[in-house]
TORGU-973887 format. One line per 8 residues: their letters; for each residue y, x, z of N, C-alpha, C. Coordinates in Angstrom, 1 decimal, padded with zeros to 4 digits. Example, Ala and Ser with C-alpha at 12.3 -4.5 7.8 and 13.67 -1.06 7.14 Angstrom:
2
as	-005.7/013.2/007.8/-004.5/012.3/007.8/-003.3/013.2/007.8 ~ -002.2/012.8/007.1/-001.1/013.7/007.1/000.0/012.9/007.9
***
This chain:
107
mgtlqilk	016.7/-011.2/-020.7/017.7/-012.1/-021.3/018.8/-012.2/-020.3 ~ 020.1/-012.0/-020.7/021.2/-012.0/-019.9/021.6/-013.5/-019.5 ~ 022.5/-013.6/-018.5/022.9/-014.9/-018.0/023.6/-015.7/-019.1 ~ 024.5/-015.0/-019.8/025.2/-015.7/-020.9/024.2/-016.2/-022.0 ~ 023.2/-015.5/-022.3/022.2/-015.9/-023.3/021.4/-017.1/-022.7 ~ 021.1/-017.1/-021.4/020.4/-018.2/-020.8/021.2/-019.5/-020.9 ~ 022.5/-019.3/-020.5/023.4/-020.5/-020.6/023.5/-021.0/-022.0 ~ 023.6/-020.2/-023.0/023.7/-020.6/-024.4/022.4/-021.3/-024.8
klitgsak	021.3/-020.8/-024.3/020.0/-021.4/-024.7/019.9/-022.8/-024.1 ~ 020.4/-023.0/-022.8/020.3/-024.3/-022.1/021.3/-025.3/-022.8 ~ 022.4/-024.8/-023.2/023.4/-025.7/-023.9/023.0/-026.1/-025.3 ~ 022.7/-025.1/-026.1/022.5/-025.3/-027.5/021.0/-025.4/-027.9 ~ 020.1/-025.0/-027.1/018.7/-025.0/-027.4/018.2/-023.7/-028.0 ~ 019.1/-022.8/-028.2/018.8/-021.5/-028.7/019.7/-020.4/-028.1 ~ 019.4/-019.2/-028.2/020.2/-018.1/-027.6/021.3/-017.7/-028.7 ~ 021.1/-018.1/-029.9/022.1/-017.7/-030.9/023.4/-018.6/-030.8
qpdkprel	024.5/-018.1/-031.4/025.7/-018.9/-031.4/025.5/-020.2/-032.2 ~ 025.9/-021.3/-031.7/025.8/-022.6/-032.5/026.7/-022.5/-033.7 ~ 026.3/-023.2/-034.8/027.1/-023.2/-036.0/028.4/-023.8/-035.8 ~ 028.5/-024.9/-035.1/029.7/-025.7/-034.9/029.8/-025.9/-033.4 ~ 031.0/-025.6/-032.8/031.2/-025.9/-031.4/031.2/-027.4/-031.1 ~ 030.7/-027.7/-029.9/030.6/-029.1/-029.5/032.0/-029.6/-029.1 ~ 032.4/-030.7/-029.6/033.7/-031.3/-029.2/033.6/-032.0/-027.9 ~ 034.2/-031.4/-026.9/034.1/-032.0/-025.6/035.3/-032.9/-025.3
grvvpdas	036.4/-032.8/-026.1/037.6/-033.5/-025.9/038.7/-032.5/-025.5 ~ 039.9/-033.1/-025.2/041.0/-032.2/-024.8/041.8/-032.9/-023.7 ~ 042.6/-032.1/-023.1/043.5/-032.7/-022.0/044.8/-033.1/-022.7 ~ 045.2/-034.3/-022.4/046.4/-034.8/-023.0/047.3/-035.3/-021.8 ~ 048.6/-034.9/-021.8/049.5/-035.3/-020.8/050.4/-036.5/-021.1 ~ 050.9/-037.1/-020.1/052.0/-038.1/-020.3/053.2/-037.4/-019.7 ~ 054.1/-036.9/-020.5/055.2/-036.0/-020.0/056.1/-036.8/-019.1 ~ 056.2/-038.1/-019.3/057.1/-038.9/-018.4/056.7/-038.9/-017.0
rcvqcgic	055.4/-038.7/-016.7/054.9/-038.7/-015.3/054.9/-037.3/-014.7 ~ 055.0/-036.3/-015.5/055.0/-034.9/-014.9/056.2/-034.5/-014.1 ~ 056.0/-034.0/-012.9/057.1/-033.6/-012.1/057.1/-032.0/-011.9 ~ 056.4/-031.4/-012.8/056.3/-029.9/-012.8/055.9/-029.2/-011.5 ~ 054.9/-029.9/-010.8/054.5/-029.3/-009.5/053.6/-028.0/-009.8 ~ 053.0/-027.9/-010.9/052.2/-026.7/-011.2/050.8/-026.7/-010.7 ~ 050.4/-027.8/-010.1/049.0/-027.8/-009.5/047.9/-027.6/-010.6 ~ 048.2/-028.2/-011.7/047.2/-028.2/-012.8/047.0/-026.7/-013.3
gyncpvgi	048.0/-026.0/-013.6/047.9/-024.6/-014.0/047.4/-023.7/-012.9 ~ 047.8/-023.9/-011.7/047.4/-023.1/-010.6/045.9/-023.2/-010.4 ~ 045.3/-024.3/-010.6/043.9/-024.6/-010.4/043.1/-024.4/-011.6 ~ 043.7/-023.9/-012.7/042.9/-023.7/-014.0/042.1/-022.4/-013.8 ~ 040.8/-022.4/-013.9/040.0/-021.2/-013.7/040.2/-020.1/-014.7 ~ 040.7/-020.5/-015.9/040.9/-019.5/-016.9/042.4/-019.1/-017.1 ~ 043.3/-019.7/-016.3/044.7/-019.3/-016.3/045.5/-019.9/-017.4 ~ 045.2/-021.1/-017.9/046.0/-021.7/-018.9/047.2/-022.3/-018.2
pvrdyarq	048.4/-022.1/-018.8/049.6/-022.7/-018.2/049.7/-024.2/-018.5 ~ 048.9/-025.0/-018.0/048.8/-026.5/-018.3/050.1/-027.2/-018.1 ~ 050.9/-026.7/-017.1/052.2/-027.4/-016.8/053.1/-027.3/-018.0 ~ 053.1/-026.2/-018.7/053.9/-026.0/-019.9/053.6/-027.0/-021.0 ~ 052.3/-027.3/-021.2/051.8/-028.3/-022.1/052.3/-029.7/-021.6 ~ 052.1/-030.0/-020.3/052.4/-031.3/-019.8/053.9/-031.5/-019.9 ~ 054.7/-030.5/-019.6/056.2/-030.7/-019.7/056.6/-031.1/-021.1 ~ 056.0/-030.6/-022.1/056.3/-030.8/-023.5/055.6/-032.1/-024.0
glpvtdpa	054.7/-032.6/-023.3/053.9/-033.7/-023.8/052.9/-033.4/-024.8 ~ 052.4/-032.1/-024.8/051.5/-031.6/-025.8/050.1/-031.5/-025.3 ~ 049.1/-031.8/-026.1/047.7/-031.7/-025.7/047.4/-030.2/-025.5 ~ 046.5/-029.9/-024.5/046.2/-028.5/-024.3/045.3/-028.0/-025.4 ~ 045.8/-027.1/-026.2/045.1/-026.6/-027.3/044.6/-025.1/-027.2 ~ 044.8/-024.6/-026.0/044.5/-023.2/-025.8/042.9/-023.0/-026.0 ~ 042.5/-022.1/-026.8/041.1/-021.9/-027.1/040.3/-021.4/-025.9 ~ 041.0/-020.9/-024.8/040.4/-020.4/-023.6/039.9/-021.6/-022.8
ciacgncv	040.4/-022.8/-023.0/040.0/-024.0/-022.2/038.5/-024.2/-022.2 ~ 037.9/-024.3/-021.0/036.5/-024.5/-020.9/036.1/-026.0/-020.6 ~ 037.1/-026.9/-020.7/036.9/-028.3/-020.5/036.3/-028.6/-019.2 ~ 036.7/-027.9/-018.1/036.1/-028.2/-016.8/036.7/-029.4/-016.1 ~ 037.9/-029.8/-016.4/038.5/-031.0/-015.9/039.2/-030.8/-014.6 ~ 039.3/-029.6/-014.1/040.1/-029.3/-012.9/041.5/-029.8/-012.9 ~ 042.2/-029.6/-014.0/043.6/-030.0/-014.1/043.7/-031.5/-014.0 ~ 042.8/-032.2/-014.7/042.9/-033.7/-014.8/042.5/-034.2/-013.4
nlcprgtl	041.5/-033.7/-012.7/041.1/-034.2/-011.4/042.1/-033.9/-010.3 ~ 042.8/-032.8/-010.4/043.7/-032.4/-009.3/045.2/-032.8/-009.5 ~ 045.5/-033.4/-010.6/046.9/-033.8/-010.8/047.3/-034.9/-009.9 ~ 048.2/-034.8/-009.0/048.6/-035.8/-008.0/049.2/-037.0/-008.6 ~ 049.8/-036.9/-009.8/050.5/-038.1/-010.4/049.8/-038.7/-011.6 ~ 048.6/-038.3/-011.9/047.8/-038.9/-013.0/048.4/-038.6/-014.3 ~ 049.1/-037.5/-014.5/049.7/-037.1/-015.7/048.8/-036.8/-016.8 ~ 047.6/-036.2/-016.4/046.7/-035.7/-017.4/045.5/-036.6/-017.6
rwetsnhv	045.0/-036.7/-018.8/043.8/-037.5/-019.1/043.0/-036.8/-020.1 ~ 041.7/-037.2/-020.2/040.8/-036.7/-021.3/041.0/-037.5/-022.5 ~ 041.0/-036.9/-023.7/041.0/-037.6/-025.0/039.9/-037.0/-025.8 ~ 039.0/-037.9/-026.3/037.9/-037.4/-027.1/038.1/-038.0/-028.5 ~ 037.2/-037.7/-029.4/037.2/-038.2/-030.7/037.0/-039.7/-030.7 ~ 036.3/-040.2/-029.7/036.1/-041.7/-029.6/037.5/-042.4/-029.3 ~ 038.4/-041.8/-028.6/039.7/-042.4/-028.3/040.4/-042.6/-029.6 ~ 040.3/-041.6/-030.5/041.0/-041.7/-031.8/040.5/-042.8/-032.6
ivlerfae	039.2/-042.9/-032.6/038.5/-044.0/-033.4/039.0/-045.4/-032.9 ~ 039.0/-045.5/-031.6/039.5/-046.8/-031.0/040.9/-047.1/-031.4 ~ 041.8/-046.0/-031.3/043.2/-046.2/-031.6/043.3/-046.6/-033.1 ~ 042.6/-046.0/-034.0/042.6/-046.4/-035.4/042.2/-047.8/-035.6 ~ 041.1/-048.2/-035.0/040.6/-049.6/-035.2/041.7/-050.6/-034.6 ~ 042.3/-050.3/-033.5/043.3/-051.2/-032.9/044.5/-051.3/-033.8 ~ 044.9/-050.2/-034.4/046.1/-050.2/-035.3/045.8/-051.0/-036.5 ~ 044.5/-050.8/-037.0/044.1/-051.6/-038.2/044.2/-053.1/-037.9
kmgdldpl	043.7/-053.5/-036.8/043.7/-054.9/-036.4/045.2/-055.5/-036.3 ~ 046.0/-054.6/-035.8/047.4/-055.0/-035.6/048.3/-054.8/-036.8 ~ 047.7/-054.3/-037.9/048.5/-054.2/-039.1/049.2/-052.9/-039.4 ~ 049.0/-051.9/-038.5/049.6/-050.6/-038.6/048.6/-049.7/-039.3 ~ 048.8/-049.3/-040.5/047.8/-048.5/-041.2/047.8/-047.0/-040.8 ~ 048.9/-046.5/-040.2/048.9/-045.1/-039.7/049.2/-045.1/-038.2 ~ 048.2/-045.2/-037.4/048.4/-045.3/-035.9/049.0/-044.1/-035.3 ~ 048.9/-042.9/-035.9/049.3/-041.7/-035.3/050.7/-041.3/-035.7
kee	051.4/-042.1/-036.5/052.7/-041.7/-037.0/053.7/-041.9/-035.9 ~ 054.8/-041.1/-035.9/055.8/-041.3/-034.9/057.0/-042.0/-035.5 ~ 057.5/-042.9/-034.8/058.6/-043.7/-035.3/059.9/-043.2/-034.8
***
């Protein structure tokens, strides 16, 4: 059994591909805090240009992202953070309590 198959077995419980990938979350930037130093992208083990996402204020959606957290941990300005499906649920509940029915709309 190869190394990749062993890792899959440890993660999913079997050596076959899982039916649905696990949602680990995603990296979300605060563009107003980013000074374009490039430390995030430089330290990305799979070469994602994280700085480009941060500059635009867009979540990292690159399918190559392995969710290692290097970019979040090494950002000197705290520009990057993890966002999981739990964050969205909390945001929706908060908006519901505050009377905003669509919490993700832009004004």
